[in-house]
N, C-alpha and C positions, 0 to 999 in steps of 0.2 A: 188206642189202634182196634179197627173194626175190618175183620176178613171179608165181610159180606161183598163188598165193593169188587175184591178179589175173585171171591169164590164163584160171582155171578158173571164173571168177566170170560170171553172166549179163549179157549184152548193155549192159543199162541201168545196172549197175553201174561197167561199164567205161566208157561213156560219160560218165556222174557223174564217174568218176576221172580224166578226160580232163579233162573241160569245168572244175571245180573249180581247180586249180593256174593253168590258161591263166587263167582270170576270175581269180585273185590277181594274177598277172603283169601281166595286159593294166590291171587297176584301179590297180595301184600305178603303174604307168608312167602311167595318165590322172591321177592326183593329182601327179606330177612333172613333166608338161608342160605347156606355157603354156595358159591357158585362153582360151576364146571364140573361137577361130580354127575354119575347117572340121575341120581334123586334130580337134579335139577332138570335134567333132561326129559324126564318123566313128566314132573309136575308142570315143568314148562309147554310139553305137548297136550296135558289134560288142561292146562290154563287156554293156551291157543284154541282148543278146541268149545271151551265156555264161551270164550269171547267170540268165536265164529258162529257159537248159538244164538249169542246175543244179538250181534249183529244180524243175521240171517231171520231171526223171529220177529224181527222190527219190520221186516217188510210185509207182514200180515197184519201190521197195526196201523190204521189209517185214522187216526183221532184228530191228528192235524191236517188236516188235507190246504195244499196250496198250488199244488201242481198234478190235478187229476186225485187219485189216493194217495198221492206222496206229498213229503216234505221236506225242509231242509236236515231233518233227521235222518231221513233215507240215504241224502248225499254222506252224510258222515259216516252210515253204516258201510257203502259203497268205500271210501276212503280206509275205514275201519279194515276191510276185508283185503285189501290192495296191502295195506301196511302189515300187515301180519303176516303175508305171503314173503314181503321184503325183509322182515325181521327175523323171520324162519332163514331166509336165502344168506342173511349178512352171519347167522350163528355157523350156519353148516361151513362157508367159506373162512371164518376164523375171525371176522370182523367185529371182535367182542364189545368193543367200547360201542360202536354204531348201533349193536344189536340192545345194548344195555339201555341206552338212550331212547330208542325207537320203541323198546316196550313200555319204559318207564312214560313216555309221550303218549302210548297206547291208553296205559291204566290211569293216566290223570284227564286223558281227553275223553276218551272212550267209555270210560267209567264211571270218574268221579264228576266230573265237571256236565257230562250228559246227565249223569244221575240226577243230579240238582233240579234238571227241569222234568223230571216226573213228578218233583212238588209242588207244580204251578197247579193254581187252583182249576179244577175240574176235571184235571186227569185220575187215574186210578188210583196211584200209590197217594198222591194228597189226600184223598177219601179212606183210603185204608189207616194212613199215619193221623190225621187230623179230623176224620169223620164227616 
């Protein structure tokens, strides 16, 4: 592991790179912890905040330029933000199963699967992990 590529990256990349693994860890804990209590709600709001930070910070990262400064990843970020609003609304309306599966889908799609794309050669996290 070489931290120099991350240390010399822009602030938004550093924020993004710190928030994403924190969101993965907190999300995994949230799925393992008991559901429905105050702790679940508090941890959930922190997780939503972290995931929103990951999505929002992505708009300042433009390494993959496909349409101006944007790429398909930015479309996923918009989808993530909209889905977070939907998932919180589902919980507030008592649609627990739909809330669970929406959040689980975000965890898998927006964090884990998309996270694998950070390991593509040439990206900052690839250089951090593989030199």
